[in-house]
C-alpha positions in Angstrom: 16.0 -77.3 52.1 16.6 -73.6 52.7 13.8 -71.7 54.4 13.4 -67.9 54.0 10.8 -65.3 54.4 9.1 -63.1 51.8 10.9 -60.0 53.0 14.2 -61.7 52.1 12.8 -62.8 48.7 11.6 -59.3 47.8 14.8 -57.7 49.0 16.8 -60.1 46.9 14.6 -59.6 43.8 14.9 -55.8 44.1 18.6 -56.1 44.3 19.0 -58.5 41.4 16.8 -56.3 39.3 18.9 -53.2 40.0 16.0 -51.3 41.6 17.5 -49.9 44.9 21.0 -49.6 43.4 21.0 -48.8 39.7 23.8 -50.4 37.7 26.6 -48.8 35.7 26.2 -51.7 33.3 24.9 -51.4 29.7 21.3 -51.5 28.4 22.1 -55.1 27.3 23.2 -56.0 30.9 19.9 -54.7 32.3 17.7 -56.4 29.6 19.6 -59.6 30.1 19.2 -59.6 33.9 15.4 -59.0 33.5 15.2 -61.6 30.7 13.9 -59.0 28.4 11.8 -55.9 28.8 8.3 -55.7 27.5 8.2 -53.5 24.4 4.6 -53.5 23.4 4.8 -49.8 24.4 8.3 -48.6 23.4 8.4 -45.9 26.1 7.7 -48.4 28.8 10.8 -50.5 27.8 12.9 -47.3 27.9 11.6 -46.5 31.4 12.2 -50.0 32.7 15.9 -49.7 31.7 16.3 -46.1 32.7 15.2 -46.6 36.3 17.8 -49.4 36.7 20.7 -47.5 35.2 23.1 -45.0 36.7 23.1 -43.0 33.5 20.1 -41.2 32.0 19.5 -43.1 28.8 16.2 -41.7 27.3 16.6 -43.8 24.1 18.9 -46.6 25.2 16.6 -49.5 24.1 15.9 -48.1 20.7 19.6 -47.5 20.1 20.4 -51.1 21.1 17.7 -52.4 18.9 19.0 -50.4 15.9 22.5 -51.7 16.6 21.3 -55.3 16.8 22.5 -55.8 20.4 18.9 -56.3 21.4 16.2 -58.0 19.4 12.5 -57.0 19.4 10.3 -59.9 18.8 7.1 -61.7 19.9 8.4 -63.7 22.9 6.9 -64.3 26.3 3.2 -64.8 26.3 3.1 -63.7 22.7 3.9 -60.1 23.6 6.7 -58.0 22.1 9.9 -57.9 24.2 13.4 -56.4 23.7 15.9 -59.1 24.5 19.5 -59.9 24.3 19.9 -62.3 21.2 20.9 -65.4 23.1 18.0 -65.2 25.5 15.6 -64.3 22.6 16.7 -67.4 20.7 16.2 -69.6 23.8 12.8 -68.1 24.6 11.6 -68.5 21.0 12.8 -72.2 21.1 10.8 -73.0 24.2 7.7 -71.1 23.1 7.8 -72.7 19.7 8.2 -76.1 21.2 4.6 -75.9 22.4 3.4 -75.7 18.7 0.3 -73.7 19.6 -0.4 -73.0 16.0 -1.1 -76.7 15.4 -4.0 -76.7 17.9 -7.5 -76.9 16.4 -8.6 -73.8 18.4 -5.7 -71.7 16.9 -6.4 -72.9 13.4 -10.1 -72.1 13.8 -9.5 -68.6 15.1 -6.8 -67.6 12.6 -7.6 -69.6 9.6 -4.2 -71.1 9.0 -3.3 -74.8 9.0 0.1 -76.1 10.2 1.0 -76.7 6.6 0.1 -73.1 5.7 2.2 -71.8 8.6 5.1 -73.9 7.4 4.7 -72.5 3.9 4.5 -69.0 5.4 7.8 -69.6 7.2 9.5 -70.5 3.9 7.9 -67.6 2.0 8.7 -64.9 4.6 12.2 -66.2 5.0 12.7 -65.8 1.3 11.1 -62.4 1.1 13.0 -61.0 4.0 16.5 -62.3 3.1 18.8 -59.3 3.2 15.8 -56.9 3.5 14.0 -54.7 6.0 10.4 -54.3 5.0 7.4 -52.5 6.5 4.3 -54.6 7.3 2.6 -53.4 4.2 5.6 -54.3 2.0 6.0 -57.7 3.6 2.3 -58.5 3.3 2.2 -57.4 -0.3 5.2 -59.6 -1.2 3.7 -62.6 0.6 0.2 -62.2 -0.9 1.8 -62.1 -4.4 2.6 -65.8 -3.9 -0.1 -68.4 -4.3 -2.0 -69.9 -1.3 -2.0 -67.0 1.1 -4.8 -64.7 -0.2 -7.3 -65.8 2.5 -4.8 -64.7 5.2 -4.6 -61.0 4.1 -6.6 -59.6 6.9 -4.7 -61.6 9.5 -1.3 -60.7 8.1 -2.2 -57.0 8.1 -3.5 -57.1 11.7 -1.4 -55.1 14.2 -1.8 -57.9 16.7 0.4 -60.1 14.5 -1.2 -63.4 15.5 -0.3 -65.2 12.2 3.2 -63.7 12.3 4.0 -64.9 15.8 4.6 -68.5 14.9 7.0 -67.3 12.3 8.9 -65.3 14.9 9.0 -68.3 17.2 10.6 -70.3 14.4 13.2 -67.6 13.7 11.8 -66.5 10.4 11.4 -62.8 11.3 11.8 -60.2 14.0 11.2 -56.5 14.2 13.6 -54.3 12.4 14.5 -50.6 13.0 11.5 -48.4 12.9 10.9 -46.5 9.6 9.4 -43.3 10.9 6.2 -44.3 12.6 6.0 -47.6 10.7 7.0 -51.0 12.1 9.5 -53.0 10.0 10.5 -56.7 9.9 13.7 -58.4 9.0 15.4 -61.7 9.5 17.3 -62.1 12.9 20.4 -63.2 11.0 20.5 -59.9 9.1 20.0 -57.8 12.3 22.2 -59.6 14.8 25.9 -60.3 14.1 26.6 -63.9 14.8 23.0 -65.0 15.1 23.1 -68.8 15.6 19.5 -69.6 14.9 16.9 -71.2 17.2 18.5 -73.9 19.5 17.0 -77.2 20.5 14.6 -76.8 23.4 16.6 -79.1 25.6 19.6 -76.9 25.0 17.7 -73.7 25.5 15.8 -74.6 28.6 18.7 -74.6 31.2 19.9 -71.2 30.2 16.5 -69.5 30.1 15.3 -71.2 33.3 18.4 -70.1 35.1 18.1 -66.6 33.9 14.4 -66.4 34.9 15.0 -67.8 38.4 18.0 -65.5 38.7 15.7 -62.5 38.6 12.3 -63.8 39.8 13.0 -66.9 42.0 12.3 -68.8 44.0 9.7 -70.0 41.5 8.0 -73.2 40.4 8.0 -74.7 37.0 4.4 -73.7 36.6 5.3 -70.0 37.4 8.1 -70.2 34.8 5.7 -71.5 32.1 3.0 -69.0 33.0 5.6 -66.2 32.4 6.9 -67.9 29.3 3.8 -69.2 27.4 0.7 -68.8 29.6 1.0 -72.5 30.5 1.3 -73.9 26.9 4.2 -76.2 27.5 3.3 -79.8 28.4 3.8 -80.5 32.1 6.0 -83.6 31.7 8.3 -81.6 29.4 8.4 -78.7 31.8 9.3 -80.9 34.8 11.9 -82.7 32.7 13.7 -79.4 31.9 13.9 -78.5 35.6 14.9 -82.0 36.7 17.7 -82.1 34.1 19.4 -79.1 35.7 20.1 -81.2 38.8 22.4 -79.6 41.4 22.4 -76.3 39.4 19.0 -75.6 41.1 18.1 -75.6 44.8 14.7 -76.0 46.4 13.7 -73.1 48.7 10.8 -72.9 51.1 9.3 -69.4 51.3 6.8 -69.4 54.2 5.3 -72.7 52.9 5.6 -72.1 49.2 8.4 -74.2 47.7 10.2 -73.0 44.6 13.6 -73.3 42.8 16.6 -71.0 42.8 20.0 -71.1 41.0 22.2 -72.8 43.5 24.9 -70.2 43.1 22.5 -67.4 44.3 21.1 -69.2 47.4 23.6 -67.6 49.8 22.7 -64.1 48.5 19.0 -64.8 49.0 19.6 -66.0 52.6 21.5 -62.8 53.4 19.1 -60.4 51.8 17.3 -57.7 53.8 15.0 -54.8 53.0 16.1 -51.2 53.1 12.7 -49.8 53.8 12.8 -47.5 50.7 9.8 -46.7 48.5 10.4 -47.2 44.8 8.5 -46.1 41.7 8.5 -48.3 38.6 6.9 -47.5 35.2 4.1 -49.3 33.3 4.6 -52.9 32.1 7.5 -53.4 34.4 9.1 -56.8 34.6 9.1 -56.7 38.4 5.4 -57.7 38.3 5.4 -59.3 34.9 8.0 -61.9 35.9 6.1 -63.4 38.8 2.8 -62.4 37.2 -0.1 -60.3 38.5 -1.8 -63.3 39.9 0.9 -63.7 42.6 -1.1 -62.7 45.7 2.0 -62.2 47.9 3.4 -59.6 45.6 0.1 -58.1 44.6 -3.0 -58.6 46.8 -5.8 -60.2 44.8 -8.3 -57.5 45.7 -6.1 -54.9 44.1 -5.1 -56.8 41.0 -7.5 -55.0 38.7 -5.8 -51.7 39.6 -2.5 -53.0 38.2 -3.7 -55.4 35.4 -6.2 -53.2 33.7 -8.4 -53.1 30.6 -6.9 -54.2 27.3 -3.8 -55.7 29.0 -2.5 -52.3 30.4 -0.1 -52.8 33.3 -0.1 -49.7 35.6 3.0 -47.9 36.9 3.9 -49.3 40.4 4.6 -48.0 43.9 6.7 -50.5 45.8 6.9 -50.6 49.6 9.2 -53.2 51.1 9.3 -54.9 47.7 5.5 -55.4 47.6 3.1 -53.6 45.2 1.4 -51.1 47.5 -0.2 -48.7 45.0 -0.1 -47.2 41.5 0.7 -43.8 40.1 0.2 -41.6 37.1 1.8 -38.5 35.8 -0.4 -35.4 35.4 1.6 -32.6 34.0 4.7 -32.2 36.3 3.0 -34.0 39.1 3.1 -37.7 40.1 -0.3 -38.6 41.5 -0.2 -41.7 43.7 -3.1 -44.0 44.5 -2.1 -46.2 47.5 -4.0 -49.3 48.1 -6.5 -49.3 51.0 -4.7 -49.6 54.3 -1.2 -48.8 52.9 0.5 -45.6 54.0 3.8 -44.1 53.0 5.7 -41.1 54.5 5.6 -38.0 52.3 9.4 -37.7 52.6 10.0 -41.3 51.4 7.6 -40.8 48.5 9.2 -37.5 47.5 12.6 -39.2 47.5 11.2 -42.0 45.2 9.8 -39.5 42.8 13.1 -37.6 42.7 15.0 -40.8 41.9 12.5 -41.7 39.2 12.6 -38.2 37.7 16.4 -38.2 37.5 16.5 -41.6 35.9 14.1 -40.7 33.1 15.4 -37.1 32.6 12.3 -35.3 34.0 13.8 -33.4 36.8 10.7 -31.2 37.3 8.5 -34.0 38.5 7.1 -33.7 42.0 4.5 -35.4 44.2 1.0 -34.2 43.5 
């Protein structure tokens, strides 16, 4: 078993995620490497891509979504992500395999039985065939059919709880925005060559490898926490990892054992930190991949400063690959709040702000 230190892990993750050396690759390349970018807040998805790109792309994600080279749908942990289609289909397959909408607690909360969800899948698939509809238009069409009247409030809800199981089964995804209004369409109408939702046993190796290729070494539990907040049955989860055989390698990181794609183990062993400070935007995958509960990445006593009220994830200050503070923009100034005991040289922080400002097209930003 390979043994490495956390400094090597963080150096490797930074490099794999294009943080110290932004890529000349496409928006799709970046989204694919990160296994999606969270898109609950559209500007956060744009920032996550921009800081990893050599080119300033102020609307790169929205352009890819409009062109169908990225798909926006309710994926990991039930939140909206912009993903490359193949990874989106795989994630939907694994999330859907947990069948969370069949659990009594879900039915009690949202008022829909498994049979009604199945009927909704059929009804929405028919309504959306060849169409792009706003939420209001979609709901009106669904409620015009019998059996769904009691779900009106849930269908209209911006949280989309009743629509998520439909997304996980491939019946809908987000379409191009119509002004300020959200739209929905069928993935097959948005994405050229959409192949539908694969079997979970087919989807698992690809998605696990992609996740570990950005956030490893990690355990099956960490993967499922990122994917579904722990909804997949443990025997199924362990079976997916075991079935990958020699494609994965166990790695000991200072006493914590996780898995890595075998083809990337040598890169991990050779990784070293460059000592730079980096700024990342809100809802960044660098923390969402491992999760805010990872106390090596984010000290437990500072978690509430990053994972805030109503699910908000703060912009990050990274020092040696670890989360060492947060920041906010006030006018043209970047105001940094370092965690207690963490210090950073003004020159290093100014350089990080300059890199961030250039990436997002805000050259006037400066340290406050």
